[in-house]
Phi, psi and omega in degrees: 000131178264178182301317181298318179293321179296318178294319178299318178299312182293321177296317179297319177297314179299311181297319179302313181295310185293314181297317179297317181295319178296315179297324178300318182287336177279313185283319177056045176265127182291171177270163179301318174261121186302137178207191183267355182243161179268162186243351186250120353277163178292121177296320182295318179295319179299310183295312181296320179296316178301311183297316180298312180297319178300312181294327180290346178284349178272161185272060177280162174295156180302322180298319179294317178298319178300315180297318179300314181295314182297315180295323177296315179293321178298323178300316180290319180297324177298319179297322178289313182298322181278003179060033175275339179214154173275168177301316181296324178294320178291320178297317179297319177296319178300312181296318178298318177298320176297316180298318180294315182297319184278350180252005177264000000 
């Protein structure tokens, strides 16, 4: 990874976090288990999707790419299983992460 890629990674992480948080305050959709924070879109899904897509742009071995994808998906499935997010909240975060990754 060169300097430009490192900066791109950090900018993408920052944007993923900030955009998801701003959208949560606009949409104001609660989580499946009631709490003090909103769930739409999932910040974790946004961030993980961005990171996975960013890493997949590198020339890793197929086995490494597979592991990256599986770990990213497991992170999202845990949020669903623990009822911290609905499927739609995770899907919205996933799509937002893709948009950020492909526009950086």
